[in-house]
PDB file with SEQRES, HELIX, SHEET and CRYST1 records, atoms N, CA, C and O in Angstrom:
SEQRES   1 A   68  UNK UNK UNK UNK UNK UNK UNK UNK UNK UNK UNK UNK UNK          
SEQRES   2 A   68  UNK UNK UNK UNK UNK UNK UNK UNK UNK UNK UNK UNK UNK          
SEQRES   3 A   68  UNK UNK UNK UNK UNK UNK UNK UNK UNK UNK UNK UNK UNK          
SEQRES   4 A   68  UNK UNK UNK UNK UNK UNK UNK UNK UNK UNK UNK UNK UNK          
SEQRES   5 A   68  UNK UNK UNK UNK UNK UNK UNK UNK UNK UNK UNK UNK UNK          
SEQRES   6 A   68  UNK UNK UNK                                                  
HELIX    1 AA1 UNK A    2  UNK A   18  1                                  17    
HELIX    2 AA2 UNK A   30  UNK A   36  1                                   7    
HELIX    3 AA3 UNK A   43  UNK A   56  1                                  14    
HELIX    4 AA4 UNK A   61  UNK A   64  1                                   4    
CRYST1    1.000    1.000    1.000  90.00  90.00  90.00 P 1           1          
ATOM      1  N   UNK A   1       0.827  -1.194   0.000  1.00  0.00           N  
ATOM      2  CA  UNK A   1       0.000   0.000   0.000  1.00  0.00           C  
ATOM      3  C   UNK A   1       0.871   1.257   0.000  1.00  0.00           C  
ATOM      4  O   UNK A   1       0.614   2.211  -0.735  1.00  0.00           O  
ATOM      5  N   UNK A   2       1.901   1.234   0.839  1.00  0.00           N  
ATOM      6  CA  UNK A   2       2.773   2.395   0.951  1.00  0.00           C  
ATOM      7  C   UNK A   2       3.548   2.623  -0.350  1.00  0.00           C  
ATOM      8  O   UNK A   2       3.786   3.766  -0.739  1.00  0.00           O  
ATOM      9  N   UNK A   3       3.936   1.548  -1.014  1.00  0.00           N  
ATOM     10  CA  UNK A   3       4.676   1.661  -2.268  1.00  0.00           C  
ATOM     11  C   UNK A   3       3.795   2.266  -3.364  1.00  0.00           C  
ATOM     12  O   UNK A   3       4.268   3.061  -4.175  1.00  0.00           O  
ATOM     13  N   UNK A   4       2.521   1.890  -3.386  1.00  0.00           N  
ATOM     14  CA  UNK A   4       1.591   2.446  -4.365  1.00  0.00           C  
ATOM     15  C   UNK A   4       1.418   3.949  -4.160  1.00  0.00           C  
ATOM     16  O   UNK A   4       1.312   4.713  -5.120  1.00  0.00           O  
ATOM     17  N   UNK A   5       1.392   4.359  -2.889  1.00  0.00           N  
ATOM     18  CA  UNK A   5       1.231   5.777  -2.571  1.00  0.00           C  
ATOM     19  C   UNK A   5       2.430   6.580  -3.055  1.00  0.00           C  
ATOM     20  O   UNK A   5       2.269   7.678  -3.588  1.00  0.00           O  
ATOM     21  N   UNK A   6       3.628   6.041  -2.874  1.00  0.00           N  
ATOM     22  CA  UNK A   6       4.842   6.720  -3.317  1.00  0.00           C  
ATOM     23  C   UNK A   6       4.861   6.838  -4.838  1.00  0.00           C  
ATOM     24  O   UNK A   6       5.221   7.887  -5.374  1.00  0.00           O  
ATOM     25  N   UNK A   7       4.478   5.775  -5.531  1.00  0.00           N  
ATOM     26  CA  UNK A   7       4.444   5.799  -6.990  1.00  0.00           C  
ATOM     27  C   UNK A   7       3.405   6.806  -7.479  1.00  0.00           C  
ATOM     28  O   UNK A   7       3.657   7.548  -8.428  1.00  0.00           O  
ATOM     29  N   UNK A   8       2.255   6.834  -6.843  1.00  0.00           N  
ATOM     30  CA  UNK A   8       1.197   7.741  -7.242  1.00  0.00           C  
ATOM     31  C   UNK A   8       1.608   9.205  -7.005  1.00  0.00           C  
ATOM     32  O   UNK A   8       1.335  10.061  -7.847  1.00  0.00           O  
ATOM     33  N   UNK A   9       2.240   9.493  -5.902  1.00  0.00           N  
ATOM     34  CA  UNK A   9       2.710  10.852  -5.618  1.00  0.00           C  
ATOM     35  C   UNK A   9       3.797  11.264  -6.606  1.00  0.00           C  
ATOM     36  O   UNK A   9       3.855  12.416  -7.035  1.00  0.00           O  
ATOM     37  N   UNK A  10       4.644  10.325  -6.955  1.00  0.00           N  
ATOM     38  CA  UNK A  10       5.694  10.616  -7.941  1.00  0.00           C  
ATOM     39  C   UNK A  10       5.086  10.954  -9.295  1.00  0.00           C  
ATOM     40  O   UNK A  10       5.552  11.872  -9.970  1.00  0.00           O  
ATOM     41  N   UNK A  11       4.073  10.240  -9.691  1.00  0.00           N  
ATOM     42  CA  UNK A  11       3.395  10.503 -10.962  1.00  0.00           C  
ATOM     43  C   UNK A  11       2.717  11.873 -10.954  1.00  0.00           C  
ATOM     44  O   UNK A  11       2.762  12.600 -11.946  1.00  0.00           O  
ATOM     45  N   UNK A  12       2.097  12.213  -9.842  1.00  0.00           N  
ATOM     46  CA  UNK A  12       1.441  13.514  -9.730  1.00  0.00           C  
ATOM     47  C   UNK A  12       2.469  14.636  -9.830  1.00  0.00           C  
ATOM     48  O   UNK A  12       2.242  15.624 -10.529  1.00  0.00           O  
ATOM     49  N   UNK A  13       3.590  14.493  -9.143  1.00  0.00           N  
ATOM     50  CA  UNK A  13       4.640  15.509  -9.209  1.00  0.00           C  
ATOM     51  C   UNK A  13       5.231  15.611 -10.611  1.00  0.00           C  
ATOM     52  O   UNK A  13       5.572  16.704 -11.065  1.00  0.00           O  
ATOM     53  N   UNK A  14       5.353  14.491 -11.289  1.00  0.00           N  
ATOM     54  CA  UNK A  14       5.855  14.492 -12.656  1.00  0.00           C  
ATOM     55  C   UNK A  14       4.909  15.249 -13.591  1.00  0.00           C  
ATOM     56  O   UNK A  14       5.355  16.027 -14.434  1.00  0.00           O  
ATOM     57  N   UNK A  15       3.635  15.025 -13.442  1.00  0.00           N  
ATOM     58  CA  UNK A  15       2.638  15.707 -14.272  1.00  0.00           C  
ATOM     59  C   UNK A  15       2.642  17.209 -13.997  1.00  0.00           C  
ATOM     60  O   UNK A  15       2.566  18.013 -14.927  1.00  0.00           O  
ATOM     61  N   UNK A  16       2.728  17.581 -12.743  1.00  0.00           N  
ATOM     62  CA  UNK A  16       2.758  19.007 -12.394  1.00  0.00           C  
ATOM     63  C   UNK A  16       4.020  19.666 -12.931  1.00  0.00           C  
ATOM     64  O   UNK A  16       3.956  20.762 -13.487  1.00  0.00           O  
ATOM     65  N   UNK A  17       5.154  19.019 -12.773  1.00  0.00           N  
ATOM     66  CA  UNK A  17       6.408  19.629 -13.227  1.00  0.00           C  
ATOM     67  C   UNK A  17       6.496  19.692 -14.749  1.00  0.00           C  
ATOM     68  O   UNK A  17       7.192  20.558 -15.279  1.00  0.00           O  
ATOM     69  N   UNK A  18       5.825  18.819 -15.452  1.00  0.00           N  
ATOM     70  CA  UNK A  18       5.849  18.837 -16.912  1.00  0.00           C  
ATOM     71  C   UNK A  18       5.099  20.045 -17.464  1.00  0.00           C  
ATOM     72  O   UNK A  18       5.379  20.488 -18.578  1.00  0.00           O  
ATOM     73  N   UNK A  19       4.160  20.578 -16.705  1.00  0.00           N  
ATOM     74  CA  UNK A  19       3.361  21.713 -17.153  1.00  0.00           C  
ATOM     75  C   UNK A  19       3.957  23.058 -16.763  1.00  0.00           C  
ATOM     76  O   UNK A  19       3.415  24.101 -17.131  1.00  0.00           O  
ATOM     77  N   UNK A  20       5.056  23.054 -16.030  1.00  0.00           N  
ATOM     78  CA  UNK A  20       5.659  24.314 -15.576  1.00  0.00           C  
ATOM     79  C   UNK A  20       6.595  24.862 -16.648  1.00  0.00           C  
ATOM     80  O   UNK A  20       7.288  24.106 -17.329  1.00  0.00           O  
ATOM     81  N   UNK A  21       6.607  26.177 -16.787  1.00  0.00           N  
ATOM     82  CA  UNK A  21       7.516  26.839 -17.714  1.00  0.00           C  
ATOM     83  C   UNK A  21       8.815  27.146 -16.974  1.00  0.00           C  
ATOM     84  O   UNK A  21       8.797  27.654 -15.852  1.00  0.00           O  
ATOM     85  N   UNK A  22       9.933  26.834 -17.608  1.00  0.00           N  
ATOM     86  CA  UNK A  22      11.235  27.110 -17.012  1.00  0.00           C  
ATOM     87  C   UNK A  22      11.722  28.500 -17.380  1.00  0.00           C  
ATOM     88  O   UNK A  22      11.139  29.176 -18.228  1.00  0.00           O  
ATOM     89  N   UNK A  23      12.780  28.907 -16.740  1.00  0.00           N  
ATOM     90  CA  UNK A  23      13.386  30.196 -17.038  1.00  0.00           C  
ATOM     91  C   UNK A  23      14.199  30.058 -18.315  1.00  0.00           C  
ATOM     92  O   UNK A  23      14.996  29.130 -18.457  1.00  0.00           O  
ATOM     93  N   UNK A  24      13.996  30.965 -19.222  1.00  0.00           N  
ATOM     94  CA  UNK A  24      14.714  30.927 -20.487  1.00  0.00           C  
ATOM     95  C   UNK A  24      15.923  31.850 -20.411  1.00  0.00           C  
ATOM     96  O   UNK A  24      15.802  33.002 -19.995  1.00  0.00           O  
ATOM     97  N   UNK A  25      17.082  31.349 -20.810  1.00  0.00           N  
ATOM     98  CA  UNK A  25      18.286  32.159 -20.820  1.00  0.00           C  
ATOM     99  C   UNK A  25      18.198  33.151 -21.975  1.00  0.00           C  
ATOM    100  O   UNK A  25      17.839  32.799 -23.098  1.00  0.00           O  
ATOM    101  N   UNK A  26      18.533  34.390 -21.669  1.00  0.00           N  
ATOM    102  CA  UNK A  26      18.456  35.416 -22.702  1.00  0.00           C  
ATOM    103  C   UNK A  26      19.479  36.494 -22.387  1.00  0.00           C  
ATOM    104  O   UNK A  26      19.463  37.071 -21.300  1.00  0.00           O  
ATOM    105  N   UNK A  27      20.338  36.756 -23.302  1.00  0.00           N  
ATOM    106  CA  UNK A  27      21.314  37.823 -23.129  1.00  0.00           C  
ATOM    107  C   UNK A  27      20.707  39.122 -23.646  1.00  0.00           C  
ATOM    108  O   UNK A  27      20.005  39.133 -24.657  1.00  0.00           O  
ATOM    109  N   UNK A  28      20.983  40.198 -22.950  1.00  0.00           N  
ATOM    110  CA  UNK A  28      20.418  41.490 -23.331  1.00  0.00           C  
ATOM    111  C   UNK A  28      20.988  41.972 -24.654  1.00  0.00           C  
ATOM    112  O   UNK A  28      20.269  42.545 -25.472  1.00  0.00           O  
ATOM    113  N   UNK A  29      22.262  41.747 -24.864  1.00  0.00           N  
ATOM    114  CA  UNK A  29      22.876  42.181 -26.109  1.00  0.00           C  
ATOM    115  C   UNK A  29      23.970  41.203 -26.529  1.00  0.00           C  
ATOM    116  O   UNK A  29      24.323  40.287 -25.785  1.00  0.00           O  
ATOM    117  N   UNK A  30      24.490  41.409 -27.710  1.00  0.00           N  
ATOM    118  CA  UNK A  30      25.500  40.515 -28.280  1.00  0.00           C  
ATOM    119  C   UNK A  30      26.770  40.492 -27.434  1.00  0.00           C  
ATOM    120  O   UNK A  30      27.312  39.423 -27.154  1.00  0.00           O  
ATOM    121  N   UNK A  31      27.243  41.669 -27.028  1.00  0.00           N  
ATOM    122  CA  UNK A  31      28.500  41.734 -26.283  1.00  0.00           C  
ATOM    123  C   UNK A  31      28.391  41.027 -24.933  1.00  0.00           C  
ATOM    124  O   UNK A  31      29.325  40.351 -24.503  1.00  0.00           O  
ATOM    125  N   UNK A  32      27.247  41.187 -24.268  1.00  0.00           N  
ATOM    126  CA  UNK A  32      27.041  40.535 -22.979  1.00  0.00           C  
ATOM    127  C   UNK A  32      27.072  39.018 -23.137  1.00  0.00           C  
ATOM    128  O   UNK A  32      27.697  38.322 -22.337  1.00  0.00           O  
ATOM    129  N   UNK A  33      26.404  38.509 -24.162  1.00  0.00           N  
ATOM    130  CA  UNK A  33      26.374  37.071 -24.394  1.00  0.00           C  
ATOM    131  C   UNK A  33      27.765  36.540 -24.738  1.00  0.00           C  
ATOM    132  O   UNK A  33      28.156  35.471 -24.270  1.00  0.00           O  
ATOM    133  N   UNK A  34      28.496  37.272 -25.540  1.00  0.00           N  
ATOM    134  CA  UNK A  34      29.825  36.825 -25.967  1.00  0.00           C  
ATOM    135  C   UNK A  34      30.831  36.896 -24.818  1.00  0.00           C  
ATOM    136  O   UNK A  34      31.593  35.953 -24.602  1.00  0.00           O  
ATOM    137  N   UNK A  35      30.836  38.004 -24.083  1.00  0.00           N  
ATOM    138  CA  UNK A  35      31.836  38.179 -23.030  1.00  0.00           C  
ATOM    139  C   UNK A  35      31.600  37.251 -21.843  1.00  0.00           C  
ATOM    140  O   UNK A  35      32.528  36.972 -21.084  1.00  0.00           O  
ATOM    141  N   UNK A  36      30.382  36.773 -21.677  1.00  0.00           N  
ATOM    142  CA  UNK A  36      30.105  35.819 -20.602  1.00  0.00           C  
ATOM    143  C   UNK A  36      30.898  34.529 -20.811  1.00  0.00           C  
ATOM    144  O   UNK A  36      31.279  33.871 -19.844  1.00  0.00           O  
ATOM    145  N   UNK A  37      31.142  34.172 -22.054  1.00  0.00           N  
ATOM    146  CA  UNK A  37      31.883  32.952 -22.372  1.00  0.00           C  
ATOM    147  C   UNK A  37      33.397  33.147 -22.301  1.00  0.00           C  
ATOM    148  O   UNK A  37      34.146  32.198 -22.534  1.00  0.00           O  
ATOM    149  N   UNK A  38      33.861  34.354 -21.985  1.00  0.00           N  
ATOM    150  CA  UNK A  38      35.296  34.646 -21.973  1.00  0.00           C  
ATOM    151  C   UNK A  38      35.980  34.372 -20.637  1.00  0.00           C  
ATOM    152  O   UNK A  38      37.145  34.733 -20.472  1.00  0.00           O  
ATOM    153  N   UNK A  39      35.314  33.762 -19.701  1.00  0.00           N  
ATOM    154  CA  UNK A  39      35.913  33.519 -18.391  1.00  0.00           C  
ATOM    155  C   UNK A  39      37.058  32.525 -18.536  1.00  0.00           C  
ATOM    156  O   UNK A  39      36.873  31.407 -19.016  1.00  0.00           O  
ATOM    157  N   UNK A  40      38.247  32.955 -18.111  1.00  0.00           N  
ATOM    158  CA  UNK A  40      39.446  32.132 -18.244  1.00  0.00           C  
ATOM    159  C   UNK A  40      40.461  32.601 -17.212  1.00  0.00           C  
ATOM    160  O   UNK A  40      40.617  33.807 -17.022  1.00  0.00           O  
ATOM    161  N   UNK A  41      41.156  31.688 -16.540  1.00  0.00           N  
ATOM    162  CA  UNK A  41      42.158  32.117 -15.560  1.00  0.00           C  
ATOM    163  C   UNK A  41      43.368  32.799 -16.201  1.00  0.00           C  
ATOM    164  O   UNK A  41      44.075  33.548 -15.527  1.00  0.00           O  
ATOM    165  N   UNK A  42      43.617  32.557 -17.470  1.00  0.00           N  
ATOM    166  CA  UNK A  42      44.734  33.183 -18.174  1.00  0.00           C  
ATOM    167  C   UNK A  42      44.266  34.548 -18.694  1.00  0.00           C  
ATOM    168  O   UNK A  42      43.405  34.614 -19.572  1.00  0.00           O  
ATOM    169  N   UNK A  43      44.830  35.632 -18.156  1.00  0.00           N  
ATOM    170  CA  UNK A  43      44.375  36.975 -18.515  1.00  0.00           C  
ATOM    171  C   UNK A  43      44.629  37.293 -19.982  1.00  0.00           C  
ATOM    172  O   UNK A  43      43.867  38.050 -20.582  1.00  0.00           O  
ATOM    173  N   UNK A  44      45.675  36.737 -20.572  1.00  0.00           N  
ATOM    174  CA  UNK A  44      45.959  36.992 -21.980  1.00  0.00           C  
ATOM    175  C   UNK A  44      44.855  36.412 -22.862  1.00  0.00           C  
ATOM    176  O   UNK A  44      44.373  37.070 -23.784  1.00  0.00           O  
ATOM    177  N   UNK A  45      44.462  35.175 -22.567  1.00  0.00           N  
ATOM    178  CA  UNK A  45      43.391  34.550 -23.348  1.00  0.00           C  
ATOM    179  C   UNK A  45      42.053  35.242 -23.114  1.00  0.00           C  
ATOM    180  O   UNK A  45      41.240  35.353 -24.031  1.00  0.00           O  
ATOM    181  N   UNK A  46      41.827  35.705 -21.895  1.00  0.00           N  
ATOM    182  CA  UNK A  46      40.591  36.400 -21.593  1.00  0.00           C  
ATOM    183  C   UNK A  46      40.528  37.730 -22.354  1.00  0.00           C  
ATOM    184  O   UNK A  46      39.478  38.094 -22.884  1.00  0.00           O  
ATOM    185  N   UNK A  47      41.643  38.448 -22.406  1.00  0.00           N  
ATOM    186  CA  UNK A  47      41.691  39.709 -23.149  1.00  0.00           C  
ATOM    187  C   UNK A  47      41.499  39.464 -24.642  1.00  0.00           C  
ATOM    188  O   UNK A  47      40.837  40.247 -25.324  1.00  0.00           O  
ATOM    189  N   UNK A  48      42.071  38.387 -25.141  1.00  0.00           N  
ATOM    190  CA  UNK A  48      41.922  38.046 -26.560  1.00  0.00           C  
ATOM    191  C   UNK A  48      40.461  37.744 -26.894  1.00  0.00           C  
ATOM    192  O   UNK A  48      39.940  38.200 -27.912  1.00  0.00           O  
ATOM    193  N   UNK A  49      39.816  36.977 -26.032  1.00  0.00           N  
ATOM    194  CA  UNK A  49      38.405  36.642 -26.232  1.00  0.00           C  
ATOM    195  C   UNK A  49      37.545  37.904 -26.165  1.00  0.00           C  
ATOM    196  O   UNK A  49      36.614  38.070 -26.953  1.00  0.00           O  
ATOM    197  N   UNK A  50      37.862  38.788 -25.223  1.00  0.00           N  
ATOM    198  CA  UNK A  50      37.114  40.029 -25.088  1.00  0.00           C  
ATOM    199  C   UNK A  50      37.257  40.897 -26.342  1.00  0.00           C  
ATOM    200  O   UNK A  50      36.292  41.510 -26.797  1.00  0.00           O  
ATOM    201  N   UNK A  51      38.454  40.938 -26.882  1.00  0.00           N  
ATOM    202  CA  UNK A  51      38.687  41.707 -28.115  1.00  0.00           C  
ATOM    203  C   UNK A  51      37.890  41.115 -29.290  1.00  0.00           C  
ATOM    204  O   UNK A  51      37.348  41.853 -30.113  1.00  0.00           O  
ATOM    205  N   UNK A  52      37.827  39.792 -29.356  1.00  0.00           N  
ATOM    206  CA  UNK A  52      37.036  39.154 -30.406  1.00  0.00           C  
ATOM    207  C   UNK A  52      35.557  39.510 -30.261  1.00  0.00           C  
ATOM    208  O   UNK A  52      34.859  39.701 -31.257  1.00  0.00           O  
ATOM    209  N   UNK A  53      35.086  39.600 -29.018  1.00  0.00           N  
ATOM    210  CA  UNK A  53      33.693  39.989 -28.781  1.00  0.00           C  
ATOM    211  C   UNK A  53      33.448  41.428 -29.217  1.00  0.00           C  
ATOM    212  O   UNK A  53      32.394  41.744 -29.769  1.00  0.00           O  
ATOM    213  N   UNK A  54      34.426  42.303 -28.968  1.00  0.00           N  
ATOM    214  CA  UNK A  54      34.280  43.692 -29.392  1.00  0.00           C  
ATOM    215  C   UNK A  54      34.186  43.784 -30.911  1.00  0.00           C  
ATOM    216  O   UNK A  54      33.418  44.585 -31.444  1.00  0.00           O  
ATOM    217  N   UNK A  55      34.967  42.966 -31.602  1.00  0.00           N  
ATOM    218  CA  UNK A  55      34.924  42.966 -33.067  1.00  0.00           C  
ATOM    219  C   UNK A  55      33.611  42.359 -33.560  1.00  0.00           C  
ATOM    220  O   UNK A  55      32.961  42.900 -34.454  1.00  0.00           O  
ATOM    221  N   UNK A  56      33.235  41.234 -32.969  1.00  0.00           N  
ATOM    222  CA  UNK A  56      32.022  40.528 -33.394  1.00  0.00           C  
ATOM    223  C   UNK A  56      30.763  41.350 -33.124  1.00  0.00           C  
ATOM    224  O   UNK A  56      29.832  41.347 -33.930  1.00  0.00           O  
ATOM    225  N   UNK A  57      30.734  42.048 -32.002  1.00  0.00           N  
ATOM    226  CA  UNK A  57      29.524  42.749 -31.572  1.00  0.00           C  
ATOM    227  C   UNK A  57      29.694  44.260 -31.628  1.00  0.00           C  
ATOM    228  O   UNK A  57      29.036  44.984 -30.881  1.00  0.00           O  
ATOM    229  N   UNK A  58      30.558  44.738 -32.491  1.00  0.00           N  
ATOM    230  CA  UNK A  58      30.839  46.170 -32.578  1.00  0.00           C  
ATOM    231  C   UNK A  58      29.628  46.984 -33.007  1.00  0.00           C  
ATOM    232  O   UNK A  58      28.619  46.427 -33.440  1.00  0.00           O  
ATOM    233  N   UNK A  59      29.731  48.313 -32.887  1.00  0.00           N  
ATOM    234  CA  UNK A  59      28.601  49.187 -33.220  1.00  0.00           C  
ATOM    235  C   UNK A  59      28.301  49.237 -34.716  1.00  0.00           C  
ATOM    236  O   UNK A  59      27.230  49.702 -35.104  1.00  0.00           O  
ATOM    237  N   UNK A  60      29.205  48.777 -35.555  1.00  0.00           N  
ATOM    238  CA  UNK A  60      28.959  48.816 -36.992  1.00  0.00           C  
ATOM    239  C   UNK A  60      28.048  47.696 -37.476  1.00  0.00           C  
ATOM    240  O   UNK A  60      27.770  47.606 -38.672  1.00  0.00           O  
ATOM    241  N   UNK A  61      27.583  46.850 -36.584  1.00  0.00           N  
ATOM    242  CA  UNK A  61      26.688  45.758 -36.986  1.00  0.00           C  
ATOM    243  C   UNK A  61      25.360  46.293 -37.533  1.00  0.00           C  
ATOM    244  O   UNK A  61      24.781  45.701 -38.443  1.00  0.00           O  
ATOM    245  N   UNK A  62      24.882  47.405 -36.981  1.00  0.00           N  
ATOM    246  CA  UNK A  62      23.619  47.958 -37.464  1.00  0.00           C  
ATOM    247  C   UNK A  62      23.752  48.425 -38.902  1.00  0.00           C  
ATOM    248  O   UNK A  62      22.833  48.254 -39.703  1.00  0.00           O  
ATOM    249  N   UNK A  63      24.883  49.010 -39.230  1.00  0.00           N  
ATOM    250  CA  UNK A  63      25.091  49.514 -40.588  1.00  0.00           C  
ATOM    251  C   UNK A  63      25.211  48.370 -41.589  1.00  0.00           C  
ATOM    252  O   UNK A  63      24.810  48.513 -42.744  1.00  0.00           O  
ATOM    253  N   UNK A  64      25.758  47.242 -41.157  1.00  0.00           N  
ATOM    254  CA  UNK A  64      25.939  46.107 -42.055  1.00  0.00           C  
ATOM    255  C   UNK A  64      24.696  45.227 -42.156  1.00  0.00           C  
ATOM    256  O   UNK A  64      24.650  44.318 -42.984  1.00  0.00           O  
ATOM    257  N   UNK A  65      23.694  45.484 -41.328  1.00  0.00           N  
ATOM    258  CA  UNK A  65      22.458  44.714 -41.372  1.00  0.00           C  
ATOM    259  C   UNK A  65      22.568  43.347 -40.741  1.00  0.00           C  
ATOM    260  O   UNK A  65      21.849  42.431 -41.140  1.00  0.00           O  
ATOM    261  N   UNK A  66      23.451  43.176 -39.759  1.00  0.00           N  
ATOM    262  CA  UNK A  66      23.605  41.878 -39.116  1.00  0.00           C  
ATOM    263  C   UNK A  66      22.688  41.700 -37.916  1.00  0.00           C  
ATOM    264  O   UNK A  66      22.668  40.622 -37.323  1.00  0.00           O  
ATOM    265  N   UNK A  67      21.947  42.698 -37.549  1.00  0.00           N  
ATOM    266  CA  UNK A  67      21.047  42.569 -36.405  1.00  0.00           C  
ATOM    267  C   UNK A  67      19.775  41.860 -36.821  1.00  0.00           C  
ATOM    268  O   UNK A  67      19.364  41.928 -37.979  1.00  0.00           O  
ATOM    269  N   UNK A  68      19.160  41.185 -35.877  1.00  0.00           N  
ATOM    270  CA  UNK A  68      17.908  40.480 -36.149  1.00  0.00           C  
ATOM    271  C   UNK A  68      16.768  41.455 -36.252  1.00  0.00           C  
ATOM    272  O   UNK A  68      15.628  41.050 -36.478  1.00  0.00           O  
TER     273      UNK A  68                                                      
END                                                                             
């Protein structure tokens, strides 16, 4: 009897959790999303990654039509 109750409660919790909406990851802008991935203990590599983000997400993207 006790085992049936545990299984039934587990099923109910599964059904409830399946209907819940999760938090969606969303970066506010291109530079924020790119620089978040630049975490590195080596400062040289981190600076290099940051520079690549500046180039990738520079202000000239609007002029080139790369924005969504």
